Each structure stands twice: as C-alpha cells, then as structure tokens.
N, C-alpha and C positions, 0 to 999 in steps of 0.2 A: 491460438483461441486463450492464450491466457488472459487478455483483459479485452475489455469494449466498454463501449458508451451505448444507453439504449434511453431513446426519448419518446414519450406516448403522452395523449391527452390525460388531464387530472381527472376526468369523471365519465363513466359511462352509464348508462343506465338502459337495461334491456329488461323491457317487460310488455307483456302484451296491453296493449292500451296507452302506454305510456306519454303518448304525442298528447292526449288530452291534458297531461298538466302542465303543456309549454307556459302558460302564462306564469305558474307558481315558480318555475326555473327561472324565468326572464325576469321576474322580481326579486330573485335570489341573486341575479348578476347585477340589479340595479338598472334594468330596460326597463323603459315604461313608454318608449317611442320605437318599436323592432323596426327594421326594415325587411320582411318575409321575402328571400330569393327563390322563385319557383317557374317552373316552365306552365304556358294556355294549357296545354291539354291536362295535364295533373291538377292543374286548379278547376278545371270544368267538370272535372270526377266529381268534386265534390268532396274528397277524402279530407280537404286541408279546412272545410268549414268549421270541424267541432274545435278545433284546435283556435282558430282565430273568433269563433264566436267566445269561447273561453276566455282569450286575452281582454276580447272587451266586455265580459263581464265583471272580469277582476281588473276595471280600469287602464288596462294595457292597450296602447291605441297603435295598431299595427299598421304599417305602410306595404302594400302589397305590389311586387313588381315581378310579373310573369312573363317577361320578356325573354327567355333563356332559351338560346338555341343549342342544337346538339353540336358538341366538341366545340365550347363557345368562341365566337369569333372575335378580335381582340376588340373591335368598334363595340360589340354588345356589352362588352367587359366595361369599357367606358361610358358609356351610356348607362348602365347600372350605377358606377360611381357618380357619375354626375346628379343621377337621380336622389341616389341617398345623402349626399350633401344638399342639394336643395329643400329635401324635405325634413333637414334638420334631426336624424334620427340619433338614437345612442345604442345601437346595438343592431346584430344582426342573426337571422336564423335562416340558414339555406335549408331547405323543404322541398327534396326529390335525389335525381339520380344525380350521376358523378358531376354532369356539365352545372346542374344547379349548387351544388355544393361547391364545387370549384369556383364558379362566382362570386357566391358568398364569401368564400376566404377572401377574394382578390377585393370584394367590395368594402368588408372588414378593415380590412390594411389601407388599401387607397384612398376611403375616404376619410381616412384620421389622419393620414400623414401627408395627404397631397402629393407624394411619389408620383412620377409618371410611368405608367404598368411599363412602358419599354424600358425603363430603367432598373425592372426586377426581375429580368430573365438572366435565369442562372441560379446558381447557387451559393445564398448566404448573402445576395446583394439586394434584398429586402430590409427596409427600414419599419422600425415601430415605433410607439406602440398600437396595437389595431384595436377596434372598438368590441367589445364583448361579443363573443361567436358562440353561437348554440347549432349543431348540425343533427338531422334528422332524414335518414336514408330513405328512401321508399323503394330501392332497389337492393340487390343481393349480388353486388360486384363490384364496383370500386373500392370500396373501402375507402372513400375519402374523407368520411367523418372522422377518421382515425389517422390521415396522412398530415404531412404538412408540404404537401405539392399540390399545383393547381396547374393546369394544362390549358395553354391557350392557342387556336390557330389565328395565324396572322394573315394580313389580307396579301399576302403571296402565297397561302396555303400551306405554309409551313407550320409543324407544331411547335410551340414554346414550353418550355418547363420555367415555373417558379417554384422555386424550395429552399425555404425558409422555416426555421421554430416559430416564427410570429403567426404561421400560416396554421398551427393546430389549435382545434377548436377549445373551447371552454370544457364543452358539454357534449356527448353526443347521447342522440335519443334514439334506439332501438327498438320500433315497435313494428313487430312481423306482421300485425293484425292490416300495416297498411302496403304489405306486398301481395295480398290476398289476391287482387283483382288485375295482377301482371299476365299480360297474354305470354303463352308459350313460347313466341320467338323470343320476346324481350328476355323473358326469364331464362332462355336458354344462352343467348347472348352474354348478359351480366355473369351468369354461373360458370360460364367457362373463363371470363374476364378475371375472374376472384380465384380461381383456381391455378391460372398461368401467373397471379400474383404469388402465390403460394409456392408454385414450382420454380419461379425464377429468384426468389429471395432464398430460398434453401441451397442455389445452383451460385448464387451471386459472387464473385471473385474476389469484393471490398467491403467490408461493414459484417458480414456473415458473421452470426456469436449463437450462443447456448440458448437466448432467448427469443431469438427469431428463427434460430430452427425449431425450437418446439410449438410457436406458435404456427409456423407451417405445416408441421405434421398433422396437428390437432384442425387447422383450418384445411388441408385437403382431405381428411378422413370425414370430416362435417360436409363438405361439399361435393363428393365423389359420390359419399353413401345416398344425397338426397336430391341432386339434380334431377335423375331421371323419376323421382317420386314425384316431384313438383311439377314436373312437364306431364304426367300421367294424372295427378288431381290437383289444379292448382288452389282447391281449398284445403290442401291438407296443412294443418298451422304447424304441426311440430315440426314438418319439413321444412316449411316456410321459415320457421326461426331457427333452425337448425342453420338452413342459408345463410340468413341473415348475421347470424353470429360466427359462422365460416368466413364470411366476407370482412368482416371487420379486423378479426385476428389475422388475416391473410395482410388486410391492408397493415395493421401494426408491423407484422413481420415486414414487407416492405418498402415501410416507410425506414426503416435503420439499415435492411439489408437490399439494395436497389436494386429493379430489374434489368434484364441484360437484353438479348438479341430479338425475342420474341416481338417485346414491346416496338423497339428501335424500328423492325419490317413492318409492324402493323401501323406506325405511325404515318408513313406517306401513302398509306390506303384509305386512311381517314383524311388527310390533309386534301388530297388531289381528287380523290372520287367520293366521299362523303359515305366510306361505308361505315358502322357503327364500330367501334372501339372494340367493343367483345368480339364481332363477329371476323375484327381485322386481327385478334389475336389468334384465332380458332384458326383462320385460313394458312397462317404460317406457323402454326405450333409443333404438329409432327414433324414437318423437316427439319426446322432446326433443333427440336431434340435429338432427330438421329444425327443433326451436323454435330452437335455438342456432345452426344454418346463416348466419343475416345477420352474427353476430358472430364465427364460428368458422370461416368458410366456407373460408377459407385455409389455416387449419392442418389441418381435416378432407381437402382436398385433398394435403397432404402428407403426412397417414398414410396416404392412399390406396394408396402407396406401397409400405406395408409390406404392406397387405392385400390386394392384387393382383398380389402379386409373383410368382403362378403365369402370371399372364397378361400377358406383355411387352406384349401392344398396346395394354391399357388402361392401361398404366402410362404409357405415352408423354408424354400431358398429362391427369395424375388431376385428379379435380374432389370437391368436396364432394358432388355429386350419383351420382359413381359410390362413394364411400366410405359413405353412406347407403343405397343401395339393395346393394352388399355385405352392410354388417351387417345389412339386414331379410331378405335373402335366408339369410345364415348362422342369425338365429334362427330364421327359418322353418321350419329344417332340422332345429331341435333336438326331442328326444323329451320333450316337456314341455307344460303347456298353454298359450294364446297369448294369450287373453282374461281380463279380470279377472273376468267372469262365471264363469271355468270354473274359478275359484281359491275360490269362494265370499264373493264380493263382489256386494254388490246395487247398483243404480244409486242409490237413496237413500242408500248408504254413501260415494259420493264426495264430498259436500262436506266432511264428516268427516275423509277421508283428506288434500283439498287443505289441510284448516286445520291438521292434523298435519304436513304438510310444511312449512308456512311455519315452525313451531317450529324446523326443522332449521337454522337462520340460520348455524350454525357451516360448515356444509355449502354453503349455496345464496351466499354471499360469494364463493365461489369459482369458481361457474357465469359463462363468459365472457358471457352475459346475464341482465339481472335477470328474477327470474320473480316474478310475484305470483299472490295467491291464485286471480283468473281463469284466468291463465297455468297452474298446477298444476291446476285442475279441468276445464281445458279437455284437459289434456295425457291424465289418467285417462279422461276422457270417449270420447278419443279410440281407447282400446285394451278398453274397455270390452265 
C-alpha cells in the first residue's frame, strides 16, 4: 500500500433541506433545462415538488422523466436517453435511489456522446464528455451519488456494469429529510447494501488503499450504529443523517476499492428473480463472510471494532468470528425474507444462479478468496 490512485466527485453538500437549493446549484453549472430522472412512486409522494417549484421560480425549466424501473432494464435507459435528446436538455439531475441515479449517469453520458449503451459495458469503455450532472439520493444504500459505476439489467436478465470516470457527478446533494418517509423494509435493504459496500471495499483484493480503508471504517461505524435506530423510529433525523452519510462514505470507498463475491452472487438473484439488490446482498452476506474468513479473517477482526462499537467489552479483542456473528444477528433482525426459497427461488434454480455468478468476473477478481462454481453453488445451497 505504498502508492495508490483515488478518485471522487468534486463537490458534496450534506445539509438538512439542501435539496431546496437545486435551482441555484443547477444555475452554477450552467443548467437551464435539466432532465430530472426519478421514479413514479417517488414523484407521487410529492417530496420532489419543492425542488421543482424552486427551479421554476428561478427560471430553470425542468423536464421530469419518472419512468425509472428497479434494477434499470437496458430498454428503460435507452428510452430515457432518447427522451433527453428530444427534449434538448442541458443537464441531468438524478433524484431517488440507486436505479434513478444510475439511469441519470447514463443519460448524462449517452445523451451527450451518442454512444450506444451496449458499447459502454465494462471498465473504461464509455466516452465523454457528458452533460452536467447533479445527484440527489433519497435512500441510504447504494452510494451511487459518489460512484463512477452504473448497473443495467440486460434483456437476457444479466446485470452489466458501466465503469468510467465520466460517470462521477459534478455535485452530490445529501438531504436527510428526504429519507424520513422510507418504509422499514426499504430502509433495511438499502442499509445492508451500504454496509456490504464498506465491508467489501475494505477486503478488496485490488486497489484497497489507506483512504478507502478509512472511509470503510467510518461508514461501517455510522451504518451499523444507526440502522436499528432508524428501523425503530423512521423519523429519527440524526440517525437518518448518519445513515445517508455512511452510505456516501461507503460509496466513495468501493468506487476505488471494488466489491467482490457478495455482489457477484447477489446480481443473479436480482437479474433472474427481481429480488431487490439490498436484500440479495443480505441473503448471501453471511455465507460469503464465512467462506472468505480463511483469507480475510484479520480484516474482519479489524472491522469488528466498528461493528461492535457499542459493546466495549467485545471490542477488546475483536475477531472475525465476532464480526460474522454480529453480521448474522443484524441480518436476521431485518424485516424481509431470509431464505432463497422465500423469494421465489427453487432448488433446481441454484445451478443456474451459480453459473450466472461465475460470469461476474469483474467483481469476483476482487474477492479476497478465489470463488469457483462449486463454491458459489455451495453458498447458494447454504441459504436455500
């Protein structure tokens, strides 16, 4: 770890109510006609209305595209790009969860360059320049507001990643008041997703560095210390703020030290069975931790200090076993299904899931321990 590269977005604004100032931020970036990317359910809640009204009052004319779908299908992204081009927009605002922000990244890129979506899958294949881009997360999970990654679901049900520095936003706006209405189930799924980002960035075999490690530690401390709080009381603003900041820090960490087998094994569950991404991660998290322990045990022991921060006695000599037990206890407390059979997976689907997971070599190469097809199949079977 003598030398490293670290990339991040140029500006982050973290402030209660910060989303009300979107018009000013858009104007600073020269945006007069922003393409606002969100989903219909979020738009119908009305939490976007204040920002839209502020834009109109400031002479900014937003074009709202509210057709984002979960785990955005390629056809949905292509439709959004076409609409942005037809609307002659000069910037993009992503407003929502990871699916909205990932779609916004790709719209900002492809509406500007004319490159085809399927030409960008992979690492460093996307061309620039993109349109100005502002991201506003409404969940504390993906950290997409600070990453250079966008995930798309192909027509064949396979998840593909676009990884490029061109996808870093100009500004991320963290407004915890936007997350107050998140239901417990969504809060739980997104919270676990963020924690997995911190864990896998810390144990990544490639590009792990002192900055990503520092971010992972702080992120895991914030997330593990506040997830149960926000599940007990969704109106707890300090806890919501901590979750949103923890998610952001985890995003910055894994954008530089990429994730591994948890995500690789989670992707087929989303692609084939439309299991929400955070829940997919939660389903395979503990068995992957157990599988990785021979190679990552010392690092898990280091992370245990963050996870067990409220229990000083356990922190005296943290171990990988303590970390895995604490992770299992937290996952088991989440208000969603805990077994593959409970989310529509049949036992005879497991070999296909393992086959699909082995295709995600972009992530598997980062895992601290090599994963074979037999390993993947055994992990799926253990949580069936």
